[in-house]
C-alpha positions in Angstrom: -24.1 13.2 -38.8 -27.1 14.7 -40.5 -26.8 15.8 -44.1 -27.3 19.3 -45.2 -30.3 18.2 -47.1 -32.0 17.0 -43.9 -31.2 20.4 -42.2 -32.6 22.3 -45.1 -35.8 20.2 -45.2 -36.3 20.7 -41.5 -36.0 24.4 -41.8 -38.3 24.6 -44.9 -40.8 22.4 -43.0 -40.7 24.7 -39.9 -41.1 27.8 -42.1 -44.0 26.3 -44.1 -45.7 25.1 -40.9 -45.4 28.6 -39.6 -47.4 29.8 -42.6 -50.3 27.6 -41.3 -50.2 29.4 -38.0 -50.6 32.8 -39.7 -53.5 34.1 -41.7 -54.6 37.6 -42.7 -57.9 38.7 -41.0 -61.1 38.6 -43.0 -62.9 41.9 -43.6 -65.6 40.9 -41.1 -62.8 40.3 -38.5 -61.6 43.8 -38.8 -63.0 46.0 -36.0 -66.2 47.8 -36.9 -65.4 50.7 -34.5 -63.0 53.4 -35.5 -59.6 53.2 -33.7 -57.0 55.7 -32.6 -53.4 55.4 -33.9 -52.0 53.5 -30.9 -54.9 50.9 -31.3 -54.2 50.6 -35.0 -50.5 49.9 -34.4 -51.3 47.4 -31.7 -53.8 45.6 -34.0 -51.5 45.6 -37.0 -48.6 44.3 -34.9 -50.8 41.4 -33.8 -52.1 40.7 -37.3 -48.7 40.9 -39.1 -45.9 40.0 -36.7 -45.6 36.4 -38.0 -44.6 37.7 -41.4 -42.2 40.3 -40.0 -38.9 38.6 -39.7 -36.9 41.6 -38.6 -37.9 41.9 -35.0 -35.4 44.8 -34.4 -37.1 47.3 -36.7 -40.8 48.0 -36.3 -42.7 47.5 -39.6 -45.5 49.9 -38.6 -45.3 53.1 -36.5 -47.3 56.3 -36.2 -44.8 58.1 -38.4 -45.0 55.4 -41.1 -48.8 55.6 -41.1 -48.7 59.4 -41.2 -46.4 59.2 -44.2 -48.9 57.0 -46.0 -51.6 59.6 -45.3 -49.4 62.5 -46.4 -48.5 60.6 -49.6 -52.2 59.9 -50.2 -51.6 56.1 -50.2 -54.4 55.8 -47.6 -57.2 58.3 -46.8 -56.8 60.7 -43.9 -58.3 59.6 -40.6 -61.5 61.2 -39.5 -61.2 63.0 -36.2 -57.9 61.1 -35.6 -59.8 57.8 -35.9 -59.1 55.0 -38.4 -61.8 52.8 -39.9 -61.9 49.4 -41.4 -60.9 50.9 -44.8 -57.7 52.2 -43.2 -57.0 48.8 -41.6 -57.6 47.0 -44.8 -55.2 49.3 -46.7 -52.6 49.0 -44.0 -52.8 45.2 -43.8 -52.2 45.1 -47.6 -49.4 47.7 -47.5 -47.6 46.1 -44.6 -47.9 42.6 -46.2 -46.4 43.8 -49.5 -44.0 46.5 -48.5 -41.1 44.1 -47.8 -41.0 43.3 -51.5 -42.6 46.2 -53.4 -42.2 50.0 -53.4 -44.9 52.1 -51.9 -45.7 53.6 -55.3 -46.1 50.1 -56.8 -48.4 49.1 -53.9 -50.4 52.3 -54.4 -51.1 51.4 -58.0 -52.4 48.1 -56.8 -54.9 49.6 -54.3 -58.3 50.6 -55.5 -58.8 54.2 -56.5 -62.5 54.0 -55.4 -62.2 54.3 -51.6 -65.8 53.5 -50.8 -66.3 50.8 -48.2 -67.8 48.4 -50.7 -64.9 48.8 -53.2 -62.3 48.4 -50.5 -64.1 45.4 -49.1 -64.1 43.7 -52.5 -60.5 44.5 -53.1 -59.5 43.3 -49.6 -61.5 40.1 -49.8 -59.8 39.3 -53.1 -56.4 40.1 -51.7 -56.9 37.8 -48.6 -58.2 35.0 -50.9 -55.1 35.4 -53.1 -52.8 35.4 -50.1 -54.4 32.2 -48.8 -54.1 30.5 -52.2 -50.5 31.6 -52.5 -49.5 30.4 -49.1 -51.4 27.1 -49.6 -49.5 26.5 -52.9 -46.1 27.3 -51.3 -46.9 25.1 -48.3 -47.9 22.2 -50.6 -44.8 22.6 -52.6 -42.5 22.6 -49.6 -44.3 20.0 -47.5 -45.3 17.5 -50.1 -42.5 17.9 -52.7 -39.9 19.5 -50.5 -36.3 19.2 -51.4 -36.8 16.4 -54.0 -39.2 18.6 -56.0 -36.9 21.6 -55.7 -34.0 19.5 -56.9 -36.0 18.3 -59.9 -36.8 22.0 -60.6 -33.0 22.6 -60.9 -32.5 23.9 -57.3 -29.6 22.0 -55.8 -30.1 22.1 -52.0 -26.8 20.5 -51.3 -25.0 23.7 -52.3 -25.6 25.5 -49.0 -27.4 28.7 -49.7 -28.6 27.7 -53.2 -32.2 27.4 -52.0 -32.0 30.8 -50.4 -30.6 32.2 -53.6 -33.3 30.6 -55.6 -36.0 32.1 -53.3 -34.4 35.5 -53.6 -34.4 35.1 -57.4 -38.1 34.1 -57.4 -38.8 37.1 -55.2 -36.9 39.4 -57.6 -38.7 38.0 -60.6 -42.1 38.2 -58.9 -41.4 41.8 -58.0 -40.4 42.6 -61.6 -43.5 40.9 -62.9 -45.7 42.8 -60.5 -44.2 46.1 -61.4 -44.6 45.3 -65.1 -48.2 44.4 -64.7 -49.0 47.6 -62.7 -47.2 50.1 -64.9 -49.0 52.4 -67.2 -50.0 50.6 -70.4 -48.5 53.4 -72.5 -45.2 52.8 -70.7 -45.1 56.1 -68.8 -44.3 54.9 -65.3 -44.8 57.2 -62.4 -41.8 58.3 -60.3 -41.1 56.2 -57.2 -41.7 58.0 -53.9 -39.8 55.6 -51.6 
C-alpha cells in the first residue's frame, strides 16, 4: 500500500509539470489584427484554459468582457473590434481574477493605455508570471514534500498541504491588496 506522502508527491508533481505545459503568450504572439468578440473569447479560452480548474463555469464570456468595458477596467472596443491592448488586459485580468477582486486588478493595470505603456506592463507581467511559476515548480519538483515538511507543512495530515496553499494564497492576496491601496489609506470601494 502506498503512503499518503507518495500520493501527495505524485499529485504535486503532476500539477507542477502541468505548469510547464502552460505559458502566457508574449506580446508579439498576440494577434496584430483586431478581433471580434467571439474571436477574443476563443483565443482567451485557448490561452488560459490550463489555469482554469473549474471547467463547468466559463471564465470569460461576452457579458464578462462587456462588464469590464462598462466598469472602465478595459478600454471600449473600436467598431466592435478588440486590439492587442484589449487582449493583454484580458489575459492579465483572467489570470488574476481567481484570487483578486476586479477593483484590485484595475489598480494594478496601467493608467496610460497607450500601446507602448500596455506592452511594457504586459511584458513585465508575463516575465513575473514565468519567474513565479518557475520558482513554484522548482520548489515542488526538487524539494517536494521533504522541503514542505521542513517548512512546517506536514503532508501526512491529509489536506494540510491544501490548507497551507490556501493560506499562502490568502496571505498573498492580502499583501497584494495592501501594496495596491492608496498610500494615504483611502481605499476605493470594491465593485465586484
